[in-house]
VOVODO-586582 format. One line per field, with one value per residue (C-alpha): residue number from 1; residue in one letter; x, y, z. Coordinates in nm, 3 decimals. Layout:
// residues N
i <- [NUM/...]
aa <- [a/...]
c1 <- [X/...]
c2 <- [Y/...]
c3 <- [Z/...]
This chain:
// residues 354
i <- [1/2/3/4/5/6/7/8/9/10/11/12/13/14/15/16/17/18/19/20/21/22/23/24/25/26/27/28/29/30/31/32/33/34/35/36/37/38/39/40/41/42/43/44/45/46/47/48/49/50/51/52/53/54/55/56/57/58/59/60/61/62/63/64/65/66/67/68/69/70/71/72/73/74/75/76/77/78/79/80/81/82/83/84/85/86/87/88/89/90/91/92/93/94/95/96/97/98/99/100/101/102/103/104/105/106/107/108/109/110/111/112/113/114/115/116/117/118/119/120/121/122/123/124/125/126/127/128/129/130/131/132/133/134/135/136/137/138/139/140/141/142/143/144/145/146/147/148/149/150/151/152/153/154/155/156/157/158/159/160/161/162/163/164/165/166/167/168/169/170/171/172/173/174/175/176/177/178/179/180/181/182/183/184/185/186/187/188/189/190/191/192/193/194/195/196/197/198/199/200/201/202/203/204/205/206/207/208/209/210/211/212/213/214/215/216/217/218/219/220/221/222/223/224/225/226/227/228/229/230/231/232/233/234/235/236/237/238/239/240/241/242/243/244/245/246/247/248/249/250/251/252/253/254/255/256/257/258/259/260/261/262/263/264/265/266/267/268/269/270/271/272/273/274/275/276/277/278/279/280/281/282/283/284/285/286/287/288/289/290/291/292/293/294/295/296/297/298/299/300/301/302/303/304/305/306/307/308/309/310/311/312/313/314/315/316/317/318/319/320/321/322/323/324/325/326/327/328/329/330/331/332/333/334/335/336/337/338/339/340/341/342/343/344/345/346/347/348/349/350/351/352/353/354]
aa <- [m/k/q/h/i/i/s/a/t/a/t/l/r/e/a/l/e/r/l/n/d/l/s/g/g/t/m/t/l/f/v/t/l/p/e/n/g/a/v/q/g/t/v/t/d/g/d/i/r/r/a/l/l/r/g/v/g/l/e/d/s/v/t/e/a/m/h/r/g/f/k/s/f/p/p/g/t/v/d/p/e/l/l/r/e/y/r/r/q/g/i/v/l/v/p/h/l/d/a/e/g/r/i/s/t/i/v/d/l/t/s/l/r/s/i/l/p/l/r/a/v/l/m/a/g/g/k/g/e/r/l/r/p/a/t/l/e/t/p/k/p/l/l/t/i/d/g/k/a/i/i/d/y/n/v/e/l/l/a/s/v/g/v/k/d/i/t/v/a/t/r/y/l/s/e/k/i/v/d/h/f/r/q/p/v/a/g/i/m/v/n/c/v/k/e/d/e/p/m/g/t/i/g/a/v/a/l/t/d/t/p/a/e/g/d/t/i/v/m/n/s/d/l/l/t/t/i/d/f/e/e/m/y/l/r/h/k/r/q/k/a/d/i/t/i/a/a/i/p/y/t/v/s/v/p/y/a/i/l/s/t/e/g/r/q/v/l/g/l/e/e/k/p/a/y/s/y/f/a/n/a/g/i/y/i/f/s/n/a/v/l/r/t/l/p/s/s/g/v/t/d/a/t/t/l/i/q/q/t/i/e/r/g/g/n/v/t/y/f/p/i/n/g/t/w/i/d/v/g/t/p/a/d/f/r/h/a/e/e/l/m/r/h/h/r/n/l/r/n/v/h/h/p/e]
c1 <- [-0.038/0.291/0.399/0.088/0.122/0.288/0.331/0.166/0.520/0.693/0.800/0.635/0.974/0.977/0.650/0.758/1.043/0.795/0.543/0.875/0.919/0.573/0.641/0.458/0.177/-0.130/0.095/-0.157/0.009/-0.273/-0.138/-0.128/-0.130/0.194/0.069/-0.256/-0.238/-0.544/-0.632/-0.614/-0.624/-0.421/-0.185/-0.071/0.170/-0.102/-0.167/0.210/0.229/-0.048/0.023/0.418/0.249/0.038/0.364/0.412/0.781/0.925/1.026/0.694/0.464/0.299/-0.033/-0.029/-0.096/-0.328/-0.663/-0.860/-1.207/-1.081/-1.321/-1.339/-1.497/-1.607/-1.600/-1.723/-1.790/-1.751/-2.103/-2.045/-2.232/-2.053/-1.720/-1.935/-1.984/-1.637/-1.546/-1.751/-1.603/-1.247/-1.090/-0.861/-0.750/-1.003/-0.922/-1.105/-1.087/-1.195/-1.321/-1.045/-0.994/-0.696/-0.629/-0.695/-0.659/-0.599/-0.862/-0.708/-0.977/-0.703/-0.684/-0.984/-1.348/-1.569/-1.573/-1.865/-1.969/-2.061/-1.927/-1.886/-1.902/-1.791/-1.960/-1.698/-1.843/-1.906/-1.778/-1.779/-1.846/-1.958/-1.534/-1.410/-1.148/-1.034/-1.159/-1.101/-0.799/-0.862/-1.173/-1.331/-1.309/-0.912/-0.888/-0.678/-0.787/-0.535/-0.288/-0.557/-0.756/-1.136/-1.196/-0.926/-1.135/-1.375/-1.168/-0.989/-1.335/-1.476/-1.148/-1.171/-1.483/-1.329/-1.490/-1.185/-1.404/-1.444/-1.510/-1.535/-1.732/-1.558/-1.654/-1.523/-1.114/-1.156/-0.804/-0.712/-0.927/-0.774/-0.420/-0.479/-0.590/-0.307/-0.113/-0.318/-0.522/-0.529/-0.427/-0.717/-0.656/-0.989/-1.125/-1.248/-1.537/-1.604/-1.949/-1.956/-2.198/-2.420/-2.554/-2.740/-2.636/-2.617/-2.680/-2.311/-2.328/-2.477/-2.131/-1.990/-2.011/-2.281/-2.330/-2.688/-2.695/-2.574/-2.623/-2.359/-2.296/-2.342/-2.165/-2.088/-1.699/-1.703/-1.815/-1.658/-1.783/-1.766/-2.094/-2.104/-2.138/-2.132/-2.439/-2.626/-2.550/-2.676/-2.994/-3.032/-3.013/-3.221/-3.481/-3.515/-3.431/-3.427/-3.232/-3.125/-3.081/-2.802/-3.007/-2.869/-3.127/-3.209/-3.391/-3.595/-3.631/-3.908/-3.826/-4.241/-4.519/-4.660/-5.058/-5.268/-5.582/-5.931/-6.100/-6.056/-6.020/-5.739/-5.674/-5.381/-4.995/-4.694/-4.395/-4.081/-4.142/-3.840/-3.913/-3.700/-3.647/-3.431/-3.249/-3.065/-2.699/-2.589/-2.484/-2.724/-2.691/-2.887/-2.968/-2.757/-3.147/-3.221/-2.923/-2.971/-3.266/-3.060/-3.072/-2.765/-2.818/-2.962/-2.986/-3.120/-3.047/-3.079/-3.399/-3.587/-3.438/-3.566/-3.881/-3.953/-3.858/-4.082/-4.379/-4.290/-4.359/-4.006/-3.902/-3.656/-3.560/-3.295/-3.020/-2.972/-2.624/-2.469/-2.119/-1.945/-2.109/-1.968/-2.058/-1.801/-1.967/-1.890/-1.552/-1.687/-1.785/-1.438/-1.286/-1.515/-1.366/-1.022/-1.064/-1.211/-0.966/-0.667/-0.859/-0.912/-0.512/-0.442/-0.654/-0.469/-0.132/-0.192/-0.341/-0.064/0.240/0.542]
c2 <- [-0.017/0.248/0.202/0.470/0.684/0.985/1.362/1.645/1.818/1.574/1.744/1.641/1.485/1.329/1.229/1.063/0.851/0.705/0.656/0.527/0.242/0.106/0.045/-0.277/-0.220/0.032/0.381/0.563/0.752/0.911/1.215/1.285/1.544/1.502/1.648/1.362/1.176/1.275/1.214/1.486/1.362/1.151/1.166/0.979/1.017/1.170/1.465/1.566/1.526/1.796/1.971/2.033/2.162/2.388/2.521/2.377/2.277/1.971/2.110/2.260/2.053/1.752/1.897/2.125/1.788/1.605/1.528/1.613/1.460/1.105/0.784/0.640/0.426/0.594/0.463/0.118/-0.161/-0.119/-0.089/-0.391/-0.168/0.146/-0.106/-0.188/0.172/0.204/-0.106/0.015/0.343/0.220/0.277/0.008/0.136/0.296/0.360/0.272/0.590/0.597/0.891/1.123/1.051/0.869/0.580/0.245/-0.024/0.032/-0.216/-0.319/-0.419/-0.592/-0.868/-0.865/-0.861/-0.767/-0.739/-0.892/-0.877/-1.239/-1.529/-1.911/-2.250/-2.543/-2.877/-3.144/-3.433/-3.663/-4.009/-3.972/-4.342/-4.280/-4.206/-4.490/-4.619/-4.267/-4.156/-4.478/-4.232/-3.900/-3.705/-3.620/-3.166/-3.331/-3.508/-3.304/-3.169/-2.970/-3.041/-2.823/-2.967/-2.921/-2.746/-2.482/-2.368/-2.272/-2.071/-1.897/-1.816/-1.700/-1.538/-1.238/-1.155/-1.078/-1.302/-1.437/-1.567/-1.925/-2.262/-2.616/-2.899/-3.236/-3.575/-3.885/-3.873/-3.547/-3.509/-3.461/-3.165/-3.026/-3.102/-2.946/-2.635/-2.561/-2.362/-2.079/-2.113/-1.802/-1.566/-1.734/-1.941/-2.193/-2.288/-2.643/-2.796/-3.162/-3.328/-3.582/-3.821/-3.696/-3.404/-3.378/-3.148/-2.828/-2.955/-2.846/-2.532/-2.512/-2.597/-2.275/-1.938/-1.767/-1.382/-1.270/-1.022/-1.080/-1.340/-1.664/-1.821/-2.201/-2.434/-2.764/-2.811/-3.072/-2.899/-2.626/-2.305/-1.995/-1.853/-1.413/-1.447/-1.030/-1.063/-1.332/-1.144/-0.809/-0.987/-1.121/-0.799/-0.606/-0.886/-0.881/-1.289/-1.520/-1.758/-1.719/-2.073/-2.085/-2.260/-2.449/-2.482/-2.864/-2.987/-3.306/-3.478/-3.735/-3.975/-4.044/-3.867/-3.744/-3.758/-3.432/-3.594/-3.497/-3.815/-4.065/-3.860/-3.809/-3.412/-3.410/-3.537/-3.352/-3.539/-3.632/-3.300/-3.142/-3.008/-2.733/-2.668/-2.524/-2.711/-2.689/-2.639/-2.726/-2.347/-2.049/-1.761/-1.797/-1.498/-1.539/-1.523/-1.840/-2.068/-1.985/-2.159/-2.493/-2.753/-2.819/-3.212/-3.432/-3.398/-3.141/-3.103/-2.793/-2.872/-2.958/-2.607/-2.401/-2.580/-2.515/-2.169/-2.143/-2.262/-2.010/-1.724/-1.650/-1.486/-1.758/-1.650/-1.812/-1.695/-1.867/-1.973/-1.794/-1.983/-2.274/-2.555/-2.938/-3.145/-3.340/-3.694/-3.945/-4.056/-3.885/-3.584/-3.580/-3.610/-3.326/-3.097/-3.194/-3.099/-2.833/-2.700/-2.739/-2.562/-2.277/-2.332/-2.325/-1.990/-1.803/-1.909/-1.832/-1.455/-1.407/-1.586/-1.612]
c3 <- [0.018/0.093/-0.272/-0.347/-0.148/-0.159/0.018/-0.040/0.025/-0.277/-0.597/-0.946/-0.976/-0.668/-0.761/-1.158/-1.017/-0.738/-1.072/-1.240/-0.946/-1.054/-1.440/-1.481/-1.207/-1.140/-1.191/-0.972/-0.650/-0.352/-0.265/0.145/0.401/0.584/0.921/0.941/0.658/0.496/0.112/-0.087/-0.456/-0.739/-0.959/-1.253/-1.569/-1.729/-1.466/-1.497/-1.867/-1.820/-1.606/-1.774/-2.068/-1.842/-1.765/-1.417/-1.321/-1.249/-0.877/-0.836/-0.594/-0.663/-0.592/-0.914/-1.120/-0.857/-0.956/-0.677/-0.771/-0.659/-0.578/-0.256/0.007/0.316/0.628/0.676/0.460/0.115/-0.098/-0.384/-0.611/-0.539/-0.626/-0.932/-1.050/-0.957/-1.241/-1.471/-1.472/-1.561/-1.193/-1.096/-0.760/-0.423/-0.147/0.172/0.417/0.805/0.943/0.944/0.581/0.596/0.387/0.581/0.270/-0.114/-0.358/-0.655/-0.868/-1.128/-0.808/-0.638/-0.815/-0.518/-0.165/-0.006/0.318/0.331/0.536/0.356/0.478/0.259/0.298/0.253/0.463/0.157/0.104/-0.241/-0.324/-0.678/-0.736/-0.578/-0.575/-0.564/-0.268/-0.057/0.107/-0.065/0.041/-0.266/-0.234/-0.231/-0.547/-0.780/-1.105/-1.310/-1.025/-0.724/-0.544/-0.579/-0.277/-0.395/-0.652/-0.460/-0.215/-0.463/-0.598/-0.267/-0.199/-0.530/-0.397/-0.048/0.154/0.380/0.682/0.492/0.760/0.609/0.742/0.709/0.879/0.623/0.638/0.825/0.937/0.527/0.460/0.802/0.788/0.400/0.532/0.774/0.540/0.342/0.056/-0.149/0.096/0.366/0.637/0.634/0.962/0.992/1.168/1.227/1.210/1.468/1.321/1.000/1.026/0.659/0.389/0.589/0.942/1.011/0.992/1.280/1.447/1.309/1.483/1.291/1.307/1.398/1.130/0.810/0.534/0.480/0.098/0.211/-0.126/-0.149/-0.182/-0.457/-0.770/-0.999/-1.064/-1.253/-1.060/-1.033/-0.627/-0.678/-0.876/-0.673/-0.330/-0.483/-0.627/-0.300/-0.160/-0.401/-0.338/0.043/-0.005/0.343/0.072/-0.268/-0.422/-0.725/-1.022/-1.364/-1.653/-1.635/-1.967/-1.977/-2.325/-2.372/-2.674/-2.715/-2.799/-2.541/-2.552/-2.390/-2.284/-2.130/-1.964/-2.206/-2.493/-2.646/-2.732/-2.955/-2.941/-2.904/-3.069/-2.827/-2.634/-2.416/-2.084/-1.867/-1.540/-1.308/-1.074/-0.742/-0.798/-0.432/-0.400/-0.158/-0.015/0.359/0.579/0.917/1.100/0.874/0.952/1.316/1.332/1.246/1.550/1.686/1.627/1.451/1.061/0.821/0.443/0.268/0.056/0.431/0.566/0.241/0.234/0.628/0.529/0.232/0.507/0.782/0.478/0.400/0.092/-0.131/-0.482/-0.721/-0.887/-1.244/-1.303/-1.630/-1.714/-1.556/-1.273/-1.282/-0.989/-1.006/-0.874/-1.111/-1.315/-1.648/-1.446/-1.324/-1.686/-1.822/-1.545/-1.581/-1.970/-1.896/-1.667/-1.936/-2.148/-1.916/-1.831/-2.245/-2.274/-1.986/-2.159/-2.498/-2.348/-2.067/-2.199/-1.967]
């Protein structure tokens, strides 16, 4: 962060030297007052060039070239809607200011997709029986695809949208998952909890410390996805949802002509129709108020909790996934996932050759 901060007492020459040191990165400096560190503006190569054309000298103050209408995040949590707007405007670095106007952090939108006020719980207790013998000694979330554990793809995706409080619920071969997360993944120290008895597809969330306010992502750890968590969260808040279910399109094709009937009379036939539905993708945003209703023991499935919320009059919505979603449940799914990840890696190498 310090490399992007320069004192208002610095000269344009010093600013150019500092910007040169940033070559290869984002070449922006935040100009701050020496007495209290409050931000006054920003300066770039372009700002200095325009100042020199106006007749400002290299030994003049950097404040002669700085742009005063800079964008920032005010004190408190980062607003994802505001962050999205800054990204649309092409702004790359955004300071998060404290109450005195000083920089507490600098958000780099080249490496961070968003900053969502969410925690996450990844469900990783299953035995992965359909992938045996691969899962006899390795829990399914730790199976590697293109050299990386499946669960790590999900931790990286969550980290990329600013989610830092991540817990993994374990049961089968729990010690191996715990050992895996002794080292940080994507800069995150992941917490682990263990089910001492089967608790269903969501019951183990009750073992985590769920705050009274806010929302939590709950998702299966053995899937690969490019879901847009930012858009899912924003829709969740706009719709004032208690639960938002990520959904994938699912089409059922009937290989026969289907009769339309009334009583014993045939009204018509539809040749080999296809019916489209939305299927549960195993990814949710729950309000913490709903999660805190989970019993501390016994079996609770996500579908049960969702149905209970609907029956209580809760607001349950869905979010269609527009992108990759693979449930790595069978050997065929695993091979498909490997091919997909290799394809993505090859694309990255083409666009960003070493």
